[in-house]
Z-matrix of the N, CA and C atoms (Angstrom, degrees):
N
C 1 1.440
C 2 1.527 1 107.02
N 3 1.294 2 116.23 1 134.26
C 4 1.450 3 121.51 2 -177.45
C 5 1.516 4 111.13 3 -131.54
N 6 1.300 5 116.34 4 125.96
C 7 1.451 6 121.99 5 175.49
C 8 1.521 7 107.44 6 -74.97
N 9 1.325 8 116.92 7 131.81
C 10 1.465 9 120.80 8 -178.11
C 11 1.523 10 109.48 9 -116.47
N 12 1.327 11 115.82 10 127.03
C 13 1.459 12 121.22 11 177.89
C 14 1.522 13 107.43 12 -116.82
N 15 1.327 14 115.89 13 125.20
C 16 1.460 15 121.73 14 177.47
C 17 1.526 16 106.88 15 -108.43
N 18 1.327 17 116.04 16 102.16
C 19 1.460 18 121.29 17 -176.72
C 20 1.532 19 111.25 18 -62.10
N 21 1.327 20 117.25 19 -41.18
C 22 1.471 21 120.23 20 -178.36
C 23 1.523 22 112.04 21 -66.45
N 24 1.319 23 116.83 22 -40.57
C 25 1.463 24 120.78 23 179.78
C 26 1.525 25 111.97 24 -83.14
N 27 1.348 26 116.88 25 -9.99
C 28 1.464 27 122.90 26 -177.44
C 29 1.527 28 109.85 27 56.03
N 30 1.339 29 114.68 28 50.36
C 31 1.464 30 120.39 29 -176.69
C 32 1.530 31 111.03 30 -138.86
N 33 1.312 32 115.11 31 154.93
C 34 1.457 33 123.09 32 177.12
C 35 1.522 34 107.42 33 -125.20
N 36 1.330 35 117.80 34 137.14
C 37 1.462 36 121.08 35 179.78
C 38 1.518 37 109.83 36 -129.53
N 39 1.315 38 116.29 37 130.27
C 40 1.453 39 123.13 38 177.87
C 41 1.525 40 108.65 39 -116.03
N 42 1.347 41 117.60 40 102.17
C 43 1.465 42 119.22 41 176.18
C 44 1.522 43 109.55 42 -75.14
N 45 1.313 44 117.07 43 140.11
C 46 1.463 45 121.61 44 -178.21
C 47 1.526 46 112.54 45 -112.46
N 48 1.293 47 117.15 46 8.86
C 49 1.455 48 121.13 47 179.95
C 50 1.504 49 110.11 48 177.65
N 51 1.327 50 115.08 49 -176.06
C 52 1.461 51 121.22 50 -177.67
C 53 1.525 52 112.98 51 -97.08
N 54 1.334 53 116.80 52 -14.81
C 55 1.469 54 120.29 53 -176.75
C 56 1.525 55 110.54 54 -66.20
N 57 1.329 56 117.41 55 140.77
C 58 1.461 57 119.81 56 177.54
C 59 1.527 58 111.13 57 -71.93
N 60 1.301 59 115.82 58 150.33
C 61 1.458 60 120.82 59 177.77
C 62 1.526 61 109.61 60 -78.25
N 63 1.311 62 115.48 61 137.13
C 64 1.459 63 119.52 62 176.54
C 65 1.522 64 111.42 63 -105.48
N 66 1.331 65 115.84 64 -18.43
C 67 1.460 66 119.85 65 176.08
C 68 1.528 67 109.26 66 -157.86
N 69 1.319 68 115.63 67 159.94
C 70 1.458 69 122.58 68 178.68
C 71 1.515 70 108.94 69 -130.40
N 72 1.324 71 115.31 70 151.51
C 73 1.462 72 120.44 71 179.59
C 74 1.524 73 108.98 72 -144.27
N 75 1.328 74 116.59 73 130.83
C 76 1.460 75 119.86 74 174.20
C 77 1.527 76 107.15 75 -77.76
N 78 1.326 77 116.79 76 109.60
C 79 1.463 78 122.00 77 -173.98
C 80 1.525 79 112.37 78 -91.20
N 81 1.310 80 116.37 79 -15.29
C 82 1.448 81 124.15 80 177.87
C 83 1.532 82 104.88 81 -159.00
N 84 1.313 83 119.80 82 156.96
C 85 1.460 84 118.49 83 -179.30
C 86 1.538 85 112.28 84 -54.53
N 87 1.325 86 115.68 85 118.60
C 88 1.456 87 121.66 86 179.28
C 89 1.512 88 115.90 87 81.00
N 90 1.332 89 117.76 88 3.55
C 91 1.468 90 122.23 89 178.72
C 92 1.528 91 107.93 90 -118.40
N 93 1.344 92 115.76 91 119.30
C 94 1.461 93 121.30 92 -176.39
C 95 1.527 94 109.27 93 -117.29
N 96 1.314 95 116.37 94 129.02
C 97 1.465 96 122.07 95 175.53
C 98 1.527 97 108.51 96 -102.96
N 99 1.322 98 116.25 97 134.17
C 100 1.464 99 122.42 98 175.14
C 101 1.523 100 108.36 99 -101.21
N 102 1.338 101 116.03 100 137.01
C 103 1.463 102 122.14 101 -177.71
C 104 1.527 103 109.87 102 -120.85
N 105 1.348 104 116.03 103 148.56
C 106 1.463 105 120.42 104 176.11
C 107 1.528 106 109.65 105 -90.87
N 108 1.315 107 116.17 106 -172.99
C 109 1.477 108 122.13 107 -178.50
C 110 1.533 109 112.76 108 -60.50
N 111 1.350 110 117.71 109 -28.61
C 112 1.468 111 121.44 110 -179.54
C 113 1.530 112 111.98 111 -93.70
N 114 1.320 113 116.60 112 12.56
C 115 1.468 114 123.28 113 178.28
C 116 1.526 115 113.23 114 67.76
N 117 1.337 116 117.15 115 26.96
C 118 1.468 117 121.89 116 174.61
C 119 1.523 118 108.17 117 -93.99
N 120 1.327 119 116.42 118 143.46
C 121 1.458 120 120.62 119 178.12
C 122 1.522 121 108.94 120 -70.13
N 123 1.338 122 116.53 121 125.94
C 124 1.469 123 121.10 122 179.81
C 125 1.526 124 112.23 123 -116.17
N 126 1.326 125 117.06 124 -4.02
C 127 1.455 126 120.04 125 178.29
C 128 1.511 127 111.30 126 -173.79
N 129 1.328 128 114.48 127 154.92
C 130 1.455 129 121.35 128 178.62
C 131 1.520 130 108.02 129 -132.32
N 132 1.327 131 116.53 130 131.28
C 133 1.455 132 121.29 131 179.77
C 134 1.521 133 110.09 132 -120.28
N 135 1.330 134 115.83 133 135.63
C 136 1.454 135 121.70 134 174.85
C 137 1.523 136 106.83 135 -110.45
N 138 1.326 137 115.74 136 115.29
C 139 1.456 138 121.96 137 179.26
C 140 1.525 139 109.43 138 -90.88
N 141 1.321 140 116.64 139 158.84
C 142 1.468 141 121.67 140 -179.87
C 143 1.528 142 110.36 141 52.18
N 144 1.326 143 115.29 142 50.21
C 145 1.460 144 122.51 143 -174.41
C 146 1.526 145 112.23 144 -53.78
N 147 1.319 146 117.85 145 -42.22
C 148 1.469 147 120.29 146 -177.45
C 149 1.525 148 112.27 147 -64.93
N 150 1.332 149 117.43 148 -25.75
C 151 1.469 150 120.84 149 176.85
C 152 1.525 151 111.28 150 -88.29
N 153 1.335 152 116.76 151 -36.32
C 154 1.472 153 121.33 152 -178.60
C 155 1.530 154 111.35 153 -70.97
N 156 1.335 155 115.86 154 -36.03
C 157 1.469 156 121.06 155 -177.60
C 158 1.528 157 108.76 156 -136.35
N 159 1.334 158 117.50 157 69.59
C 160 1.466 159 120.05 158 -176.77
C 161 1.528 160 111.26 159 -61.13
N 162 1.316 161 114.79 160 140.52
C 163 1.456 162 119.92 161 178.23
C 164 1.519 163 114.87 162 83.53
N 165 1.335 164 117.69 163 -1.26
C 166 1.460 165 120.64 164 -179.63
C 167 1.521 166 109.98 165 -71.47
N 168 1.310 167 116.50 166 127.56
C 169 1.459 168 121.31 167 175.67
C 170 1.524 169 107.24 168 -91.09
N 171 1.323 170 116.20 169 94.24
C 172 1.467 171 120.61 170 -173.29
C 173 1.524 172 112.96 171 -61.19
N 174 1.307 173 118.48 172 -26.06
C 175 1.466 174 120.13 173 178.55
C 176 1.524 175 112.16 174 -73.04
N 177 1.329 176 117.38 175 -10.89
C 178 1.451 177 120.66 176 -176.84
C 179 1.526 178 112.49 177 -113.49
N 180 1.316 179 118.28 178 16.44
C 181 1.463 180 120.73 179 179.44
C 182 1.522 181 110.27 180 -64.92
N 183 1.316 182 116.30 181 135.53
C 184 1.465 183 122.92 182 178.68
C 185 1.513 184 108.76 183 -128.41
N 186 1.321 185 115.64 184 153.31
C 187 1.462 186 120.73 185 174.62
C 188 1.516 187 108.62 186 -107.23
N 189 1.306 188 115.15 187 141.83
C 190 1.459 189 120.10 188 177.59
C 191 1.518 190 108.02 189 -130.47
N 192 1.318 191 116.36 190 130.84
C 193 1.461 192 120.94 191 177.81
C 194 1.528 193 108.63 192 -88.43
N 195 1.309 194 114.98 193 135.90
C 196 1.460 195 120.49 194 177.91
C 197 1.518 196 107.80 195 -92.89
N 198 1.335 197 117.87 196 130.70
C 199 1.468 198 120.19 197 -179.85
C 200 1.530 199 110.92 198 -61.36
N 201 1.321 200 115.43 199 144.97
C 202 1.470 201 120.18 200 178.26
C 203 1.512 202 109.93 201 -72.62
N 204 1.332 203 114.60 202 143.14
C 205 1.466 204 119.56 203 176.29
C 206 1.522 205 109.00 204 -71.94
N 207 1.301 206 115.75 205 143.51
C 208 1.487 207 118.13 206 -179.93
C 209 1.495 208 111.96 207 -99.88
């Protein structure tokens, strides 16, 4: 899985699988969810990234796994 940042489009895309999207829906202002044929979320896009997350240094984004509760 690879986080994709498009500086020119000012957007961030997080693919959640390999399946192609068959439809998209804006679930919140500037947040678009992509769905596959079985209505599973396969990607999430954040539009207007600089306004949605001002001050975010996209080149320094890190992922952190949260430990599972026992």
